GUVO-338416 format. One line per 4 residues: number of its first residue (from 1); their letters; for each residue x, y, z of C-alpha. Coordinates in steps of 0.1 Angstrom, whole numbers. Layout:
GUVO-338416
NUM> A> X:Y:Z | ...
END
This chain:
GUVO-338416
1> MQKR> -335:109:-103 | -340:85:-131 | -376:79:-141 | -390:45:-135
5> PLAR> -400:28:-168 | -437:23:-174 | -451:-12:-168 | -455:-33:-199
9> PFLI> -492:-40:-193 | -499:-3:-191 | -482:3:-224 | -503:-24:-240
13> VCFC> -534:-8:-227 | -523:26:-241 | -516:11:-275 | -550:-6:-276
17> LLLL> -569:25:-263 | -555:46:-291 | -569:22:-317 | -602:17:-299
21> GLFC> -607:54:-298 | -601:56:-335 | -626:28:-343 | -653:44:-321
25> FVVV> -647:78:-338 | -650:63:-373 | -681:42:-366 | -699:71:-348
29> VSLL> -692:95:-376 | -704:70:-403 | -735:62:-383 | -744:99:-378
33> SSLD> -741:104:-416 | -762:73:-421 | -792:88:-403 | -796:112:-432
37> FLDG> -788:86:-458 | -814:62:-445 | -841:88:-441 | -871:75:-460
41> NNSH> -853:43:-470 | -850:27:-436 | -869:-6:-440 | -838:-24:-426
45> AGEY> -822:4:-406 | -820:-17:-374 | -800:-44:-391 | -777:-17:-406
49> YALS> -769:-2:-373 | -764:-36:-356 | -741:-48:-383 | -720:-17:-381
53> CFAA> -716:-22:-343 | -707:-59:-349 | -680:-48:-373 | -667:-24:-347
57> VGMM> -666:-52:-321 | -646:-74:-345 | -621:-46:-351 | -616:-41:-314
61> LMCC> -610:-79:-309 | -584:-77:-337 | -563:-49:-323 | -564:-61:-286
65> STEL> -555:-97:-292 | -521:-114:-291 | -536:-147:-299 | -537:-153:-337
69> LMVF> -569:-174:-335 | -587:-146:-317 | -574:-121:-343 | -589:-144:-369
73> IGLE> -623:-145:-351 | -623:-107:-348 | -613:-104:-385 | -642:-126:-396
77> ISSI> -668:-107:-374 | -657:-75:-389 | -655:-88:-425 | -688:-106:-426
81> STYI> -706:-76:-412 | -690:-53:-438 | -698:-78:-466 | -735:-75:-457
85> VAGY> -738:-37:-453 | -719:-32:-486 | -749:-46:-503 | -775:-28:-482
89> RKTE> -793:-13:-512 | -807:-45:-525 | -826:-29:-554 | -793:-16:-569
93> ATAT> -774:-40:-592 | -741:-23:-584 | -747:-29:-546 | -753:-66:-551
97> ESSL> -722:-68:-573 | -702:-49:-547 | -712:-72:-519 | -706:-104:-539
101> KYFL> -672:-94:-551 | -661:-83:-516 | -674:-116:-502 | -658:-139:-527
105> LGSF> -624:-122:-528 | -625:-116:-491 | -630:-153:-484 | -601:-161:-507
109> ATAF> -578:-137:-488 | -590:-150:-454 | -579:-185:-465 | -543:-172:-469
113> FLYG> -544:-156:-435 | -557:-187:-418 | -531:-208:-436 | -504:-185:-424
117> IALT> -517:-190:-388 | -516:-228:-394 | -480:-226:-407 | -471:-205:-377
121> FGAT> -484:-231:-353 | -465:-258:-373 | -433:-239:-371 | -434:-228:-334
125> GSTN> -461:-250:-317 | -481:-219:-307 | -504:-192:-321 | -496:-168:-293
129> LNVV> -474:-140:-306 | -453:-138:-274 | -445:-175:-276 | -440:-173:-313
133> ANVI> -414:-145:-309 | -396:-164:-281 | -394:-196:-301 | -382:-179:-333
137> THTN> -357:-158:-314 | -340:-186:-294 | -342:-215:-319 | -331:-221:-354
141> TPVL> -356:-205:-377 | -375:-230:-399 | -384:-221:-435 | -420:-228:-426
145> AIVA> -421:-196:-405 | -409:-175:-434 | -437:-189:-456 | -461:-182:-427
149> VAMI> -452:-145:-428 | -458:-144:-465 | -492:-159:-462 | -502:-136:-434
153> VIGI> -490:-105:-454 | -511:-117:-484 | -542:-120:-462 | -538:-86:-446
157> GFKV> -528:-71:-479 | -563:-77:-492 | -580:-62:-462 | -560:-30:-466
161> SAAP> -564:-30:-504 | -527:-29:-510 | -514:-38:-545 | -514:-64:-560
165> FHVW> -543:-74:-538 | -564:-44:-547 | -586:-55:-576 | -618:-56:-556
169> TPDV> -615:-20:-543 | -629:2:-571 | -660:-19:-578 | -668:-24:-541
173> YQGA> -664:13:-533 | -685:23:-563 | -714:0:-554 | -715:3:-516
177> PPPV> -734:32:-499 | -712:62:-492 | -714:60:-454 | -705:23:-456
181> VGMM> -675:31:-478 | -665:58:-453 | -664:32:-426 | -650:2:-445
185> STAP> -622:23:-461 | -609:35:-427 | -616:15:-395 | -611:-21:-409
189> KAAA> -579:-9:-425 | -567:6:-393 | -575:-27:-375 | -557:-47:-402
193> FAVL> -526:-25:-400 | -526:-28:-362 | -527:-66:-365 | -499:-64:-391
197> LRIL> -478:-41:-368 | -481:-65:-339 | -474:-97:-360 | -444:-83:-378
201> FSGY> -428:-61:-351 | -436:-85:-323 | -440:-121:-334 | -416:-120:-364
205> AIFQ> -393:-91:-354 | -362:-111:-360 | -372:-114:-397 | -373:-77:-402
209> PRWA> -345:-75:-428 | -365:-100:-449 | -401:-88:-446 | -390:-51:-448
213> ILMA> -380:-58:-484 | -414:-74:-491 | -432:-44:-476 | -412:-20:-496
217> IIAT> -422:-37:-528 | -458:-38:-518 | -457:-1:-508 | -441:9:-542
221> LSMC> -467:-11:-562 | -496:4:-541 | -485:40:-545 | -478:37:-582
225> IGNL> -509:17:-592 | -532:37:-569 | -522:71:-581 | -520:62:-618
229> GALL> -554:45:-616 | -569:75:-599 | -558:98:-627 | -581:79:-652
233> QRDV> -613:79:-631 | -643:101:-637 | -664:86:-609 | -655:103:-576
237> KRML> -659:72:-555 | -637:52:-579 | -611:79:-577 | -611:78:-539
241> AYSS> -609:40:-541 | -577:42:-561 | -566:69:-538 | -571:46:-508
245> IAHA> -548:21:-525 | -521:48:-528 | -526:58:-491 | -522:21:-481
249> GYLI> -489:23:-499 | -478:54:-480 | -487:37:-447 | -469:5:-456
253> CAFT> -438:25:-461 | -438:29:-423 | -432:-8:-419 | -397:-4:-434
257> ALPT> -387:20:-407 | -372:13:-373 | -397:-1:-347 | -406:30:-327
261> DGIA> -405:53:-358 | -425:29:-379 | -452:21:-353 | -457:58:-343
265> AAAL> -459:69:-380 | -483:41:-389 | -506:50:-360 | -506:87:-369
269> YSAA> -512:79:-406 | -541:56:-397 | -557:82:-376 | -552:111:-401
273> YAAM> -564:90:-430 | -595:78:-411 | -605:114:-402 | -601:129:-436
277> NVGA> -615:99:-456 | -646:94:-434 | -651:132:-437 | -649:131:-475
281> FTVI> -675:103:-477 | -697:122:-452 | -698:151:-477 | -705:127:-505
285> TLIS> -734:112:-485 | -749:146:-478 | -745:156:-515 | -756:125:-534
289> GYKE> -784:110:-512 | -797:74:-513 | -799:71:-551 | -765:87:-556
293> TVRT> -774:108:-586 | -742:129:-581 | -714:106:-591 | -688:120:-616
297> GEDY> -665:149:-613 | -687:168:-638 | -717:165:-614 | -697:183:-587
301> TGMA> -691:213:-610 | -700:245:-592 | -712:227:-560 | -690:249:-538
305> LRHP> -706:280:-553 | -741:269:-544 | -732:252:-511 | -701:268:-497
309> VLGA> -698:248:-465 | -700:214:-482 | -676:226:-509 | -651:240:-484
313> ALSF> -652:208:-462 | -646:185:-492 | -618:208:-505 | -602:207:-470
317> FLLS> -603:169:-469 | -588:166:-504 | -560:191:-495 | -553:170:-464
321> MIGI> -550:139:-486 | -525:158:-507 | -505:167:-476 | -509:204:-473
325> PFTG> -495:219:-441 | -518:224:-411 | -538:193:-420 | -535:158:-406
329> GFFA> -523:144:-440 | -492:166:-439 | -478:154:-406 | -489:118:-414
333> KFYV> -467:118:-445 | -440:138:-428 | -435:112:-400 | -438:82:-425
337> FTGV> -411:95:-448 | -389:107:-420 | -390:72:-405 | -382:57:-439
341> LHAG> -352:80:-443 | -339:73:-408 | -340:36:-417 | -319:43:-448
345> HVKL> -345:36:-475 | -339:67:-495 | -352:54:-528 | -385:44:-512
349> AIIG> -389:79:-498 | -382:94:-532 | -408:72:-548 | -433:81:-521
353> LANS> -427:119:-526 | -430:116:-564 | -463:98:-560 | -475:125:-537
357> GVAC> -468:150:-565 | -488:129:-590 | -517:127:-565 | -520:165:-565
361> YYYL> -533:164:-600 | -565:144:-595 | -572:160:-561 | -568:195:-574
365> RLII> -588:186:-605 | -618:179:-583 | -613:210:-562 | -612:231:-594
369> RLYS> -645:215:-604 | -661:224:-571 | -653:261:-576 | -658:263:-614
373> TPQP> -688:280:-630 | -709:254:-648 | -713:258:-685 | -748:258:-700
377> NEPT> -745:224:-716 | -727:208:-687 | -742:187:-658 | -740:207:-626
381> SGSF> -747:204:-589 | -783:212:-597 | -787:175:-598 | -789:178:-560
385> TAAG> -825:187:-565 | -831:155:-585 | -815:137:-556 | -839:152:-532
389> RPDT> -815:178:-518 | -829:213:-521 | -807:244:-522 | -816:253:-486
393> LFTQ> -794:226:-471 | -787:246:-440 | -821:259:-430 | -837:253:-396
397> EDGR> -865:234:-413 | -839:208:-425 | -831:197:-390 | -833:160:-400
401> RFPG> -798:164:-416 | -783:179:-385 | -766:146:-374 | -748:145:-408
405> YIAL> -734:180:-401 | -723:170:-367 | -704:141:-382 | -688:164:-408
409> AAAV> -677:189:-381 | -662:161:-360 | -641:149:-390 | -630:185:-398
413> IATL> -619:190:-362 | -601:157:-360 | -582:164:-392 | -573:199:-380
417> VLGV> -561:187:-345 | -538:161:-361 | -525:187:-384 | -518:214:-358
421> WPGR> -510:194:-327 | -498:159:-337 | -470:157:-312 | -490:143:-283
425> FVAT> -505:116:-304 | -471:106:-319 | -454:106:-284 | -481:84:-270
429> ARTA> -478:60:-300 | -440:60:-298 | -441:51:-261 | -467:25:-266
433> AIAT> -446:9:-294 | -427:-9:-266 | -459:-29:-261 | -454:-46:-295
437> APAG> -420:-61:-285 | -420:-94:-266 | -409:-90:-230 | -372:-96:-225
441> DATQ> -360:-100:-261 | -336:-80:-282 | -364:-62:-299 | -377:-47:-268
445> NTVN> -342:-36:-257 | -338:-19:-290 | -371:-1:-287 | -362:11:-252
449> DPAA> -328:24:-262 | -332:55:-283 | -295:56:-291 | -297:21:-307
453> LR> -323:35:-331 | -301:62:-345
END
């Protein structure tokens, strides 16, 4: 007997729940690591936690809305909260610079996104994605709608720090507190990618041959600029900032794939990158403390020899970012590049694989530093003591830091689960991909018919 197809509202709920779970995971992990970070420096701790929760609410509104104006409201709630917490350490000049740059450039990018919404309304008479898709599919396509897509991609491109809209990323990551960077580099990006998935694959699906070329160009620029920039960095947070630009490029590659392949690959990559990146910044938070006296790669020399658990955890996350098997990063890249190849974009897949090889150098360079014996005249992880972190990081007396270790364990487990058992997640995301197609149009029929995707 033939199985009855799942109801469309149920699929929409499944798609949203996947993303909501991801946001909750990232925010909880970052807040747990913040308990240690704010210890002794918590004059405005209440505001910090409230703004982090407001940011999470904004992300949830973004991914669950089919109305572009509601997406914009959610985007602003998330963005403004993040602008503020990026400058949480008011006495640090770099923190103020980070917040100001993020605010100014973020406002500029928001104008592009809002202008794209206005052009969409002018072209279709609506800002509801289902109505937009129906109008564009069944009427002559106005040039205004094509310009609207370009404006929206520019606005979202800033939020995900994709090249050439990435110039804010290294300075903001360097000045913002580590737990804030762990959250802002993962959850808001996942929300922005979810919005872009829904806008492109649902509202403007008929334009896929056109916007797929644009996404391929952005992906290529992001991967090349991100990896080449990371090679030149001594500061670990700046290195991870350029790394995030490269990872945005890998994820954008999924937008050039066929609908179900691309949406499932993008969902898995967002989850895997969120787990390993928030985990890496949790380690940095535990290592560097509030004043961040441990910054450069040289400062990490020998850290794994003195603190094996932290060194092993950071090495594991870096290996996952490379894409080593049995980590979440491996299957994330596997599904992305497989989808790109199925769509016939062989050159883009080759560029992505080549950039993954380049990325091995700066990730492995830091891992080697972690397990190297410090030279007598070289800065070492002994600066942990100057940062207020004694050698006995894992003693019972140090119970105040226990929440940070819980956050670290959660990130490790999530990265392992996605690396060992990604099938269930991908199957759910692939099935929920039907929710991004407007009811009754050609796009949904293509998504429902696996033979049409081959």
